[in-house]
C-alpha positions, -999 to 999 in steps of 0.1 A, spaced: -19 -513 342 -26 -476 335 -49 -460 310 -25 -435 295 -16 -452 262 -38 -439 234 -59 -463 214 -63 -462 176 -92 -440 167 -111 -467 148 -108 -491 177 -118 -466 203 -149 -455 184 -159 -491 177 -156 -499 214 -177 -467 223 -204 -479 200 -204 -513 216 -206 -497 251 -235 -475 239 -253 -506 227 -247 -523 261 -261 -493 279 -291 -494 257 -296 -531 264 -294 -523 301 -322 -497 298 -344 -523 280 -337 -549 307 -344 -522 334 -378 -515 318 -386 -552 320 -376 -553 356 -397 -523 364 -427 -538 346 -423 -569 368 -422 -553 402 -387 -538 408 -383 -501 416 -356 -475 407 -338 -476 441 -335 -514 440 -323 -515 404 -296 -488 409 -284 -503 442 -282 -538 427 -266 -529 394 -240 -506 411 -231 -533 437 -229 -559 410 -206 -536 390 -184 -531 421 -182 -569 427 -174 -575 391 -146 -550 390 -133 -563 424 -131 -598 409 -111 -584 379 -87 -567 402 -82 -597 424 -76 -620 393 -50 -595 379 -34 -591 413 -38 -553 412 -33 -535 445 -63 -517 459 -41 -491 475 -47 -455 464 -33 -422 476 -55 -401 498 -57 -374 472 -67 -398 444 -92 -414 466 -109 -381 475 -110 -372 438 -125 -406 429 -152 -402 456 -160 -368 443 -164 -382 407 -185 -410 422 -209 -385 437 -213 -369 403 -221 -402 388 -246 -409 416 -262 -375 410 -264 -383 373 -282 -415 379 -307 -400 404 -314 -370 381 -319 -391 350 -343 -415 367 -361 -386 382 -366 -372 347 -378 -406 334 -404 -406 363 -418 -373 352 -416 -371 314 -415 -396 285 -383 -416 284 -375 -404 249 -376 -368 259 -355 -375 290 -329 -393 268 -328 -364 243 -322 -338 270 -296 -360 287 -277 -365 255 -266 -329 255 -238 -340 278 -212 -341 249 -219 -305 242 -216 -297 279 -184 -317 282 -168 -297 254 -178 -264 270 -165 -275 304 -132 -286 290 -128 -255 269 -137 -232 298 -113 -250 322 -84 -247 297 -84 -284 289 -89 -303 257 -107 -281 231 -134 -297 209 -123 -299 173 -142 -279 147 -156 -311 133 -168 -321 168 -186 -288 172 -204 -294 139 -212 -331 144 -226 -328 180 -256 -305 171 -263 -326 140 -264 -357 162 -289 -340 185 -311 -330 155 -310 -367 145 -320 -377 180 -349 -353 180 -362 -370 148 -353 -405 158 -371 -402 192 -400 -383 176 -399 -358 204 -426 -336 190 -450 -366 191 -440 -376 226 -442 -341 240 -475 -332 224 -503 -333 249 -532 -357 242 -562 -345 223 -584 -324 246 -556 -318 271 -552 -281 282 -514 -278 280 -481 -295 287 -481 -302 325 -456 -283 348 -438 -316 355 -426 -316 319 -403 -286 326 -392 -301 359 -384 -334 342 -363 -317 315 -345 -297 342 -336 -330 359 -324 -345 327 -302 -315 319 -288 -316 355 -279 -352 350 -262 -344 317 -241 -317 335 -231 -340 363 -221 -368 338 -202 -343 316 -183 -331 347 -176 -367 358 -161 -375 324 -140 -344 323 -126 -349 358 -119 -386 351 -96 -377 322 -80 -348 341 -76 -363 376 -76 -401 372 -60 -408 338 -30 -425 354 -51 -446 378 -60 -482 368 -94 -479 351 -108 -509 370 -97 -494 404 -114 -461 393 -146 -479 385 -146 -498 418 -145 -466 438 -171 -449 417 -195 -479 419 -191 -482 457 -200 -445 460 -231 -449 437 -242 -479 457 -239 -461 490 -259 -431 476 -286 -454 461 -290 -474 494 -292 -442 513 -318 -428 489 -339 -460 491 -337 -460 529 -347 -424 532 -376 -430 508 -386 -462 527 -389 -482 495 -370 -512 482 -392 -532 459 -380 -565 444 -392 -583 412 -424 -602 415 -416 -631 391 -389 -649 372 -389 -625 343 -383 -596 366 -354 -614 383 -338 -623 350 -341 -587 338 -326 -574 370 -297 -599 366 -293 -589 330 -292 -552 336 -266 -557 363 -243 -577 339 -248 -552 311 -243 -521 332 -213 -536 350 -195 -544 317 -205 -511 300 -196 -488 329 -163 -505 335 -153 -504 298 -164 -467 296 -142 -455 324 -113 -477 314 -115 -465 277 -122 -427 279 -87 -416 292 -71 -436 265 -92 -420 237 -100 -385 248 -135 -378 260 -142 -344 245 -140 -352 208 -155 -387 211 -183 -385 236 -208 -377 209 -204 -413 198 -224 -422 229 -254 -406 212 -258 -440 195 -272 -453 229 -308 -440 224 -308 -451 188 -298 -486 199 -325 -484 226 -351 -474 200 -345 -505 179 -340 -528 208 -374 -516 221 -389 -523 187 -375 -559 187 -378 -568 224 -406 -546 237 -427 -545 205 -425 -507 204 -433 -495 168 -407 -475 148 -419 -448 124 -403 -437 92 -392 -403 107 -375 -422 135 -355 -443 110 -345 -411 92 -333 -396 125 -313 -427 132 -295 -424 99 -287 -387 107 -272 -398 140 -251 -425 123 -240 -399 97 -229 -375 124 -209 -403 141 -192 -411 108 -185 -374 103 -171 -372 138 -148 -402 134 -134 -399 99 -117 -365 102 -82 -358 114 -77 -366 151 
């Protein structure tokens, strides 16, 4: 099976929204795992290996050959390195700045994807996409109440220097992810999406293990809740990342990637329900702006 046949727009966008919600659920599960003893290196290594085993089982069940040309394999490994960089940069940002601010900075990747594609002579973002993407970012800024998160506490002298470093990490992760999405549609569109994902996840696993080994830290959950959360984030991430890389070449990444801006909105409400994090009126307004931008993006001519 290849990924070249286009999907109906309504179906593709609906699946992207489901994938975004799955990624958001994965972040909530990861937070629970971290709160109960696990660390970043452990979570990334386990979830990536779990995703690789999940996809390998799908390939074995379907009887799909694992053979890949040397050129395609090299390209897949290169994209896998970009995905690994994205993961490390995003978590490095989360370690330095509030999660909401890190997510907002990272969600500039649809804009970067459009610019990368346009500069490389590939798929040009539609006029509607160019308008909808910034609107979605404005909605994100409201929904995540970035001003409130970024404002230093009363009596603090100024925003710490780590804030700028954290934002730089998040933007670097966004650039790496945008590049990975673009190269996937350009280089690997005719390769089975499950086989693509297998190679990517093996590369991310190797990088995560190397990173943990060099740092000398692999910390496991301390109780049953932590282990359940670690298992949950592995299942959610495995299904979401597999679906994402199978779907994008069949839909067109440039004009639809902004739909993934629904992820932090879903995380905002899941955090409210599961983690008992309060949601302010301005955040609800921002969520409505993001949803409106997604509707604007997906109701125009293809």
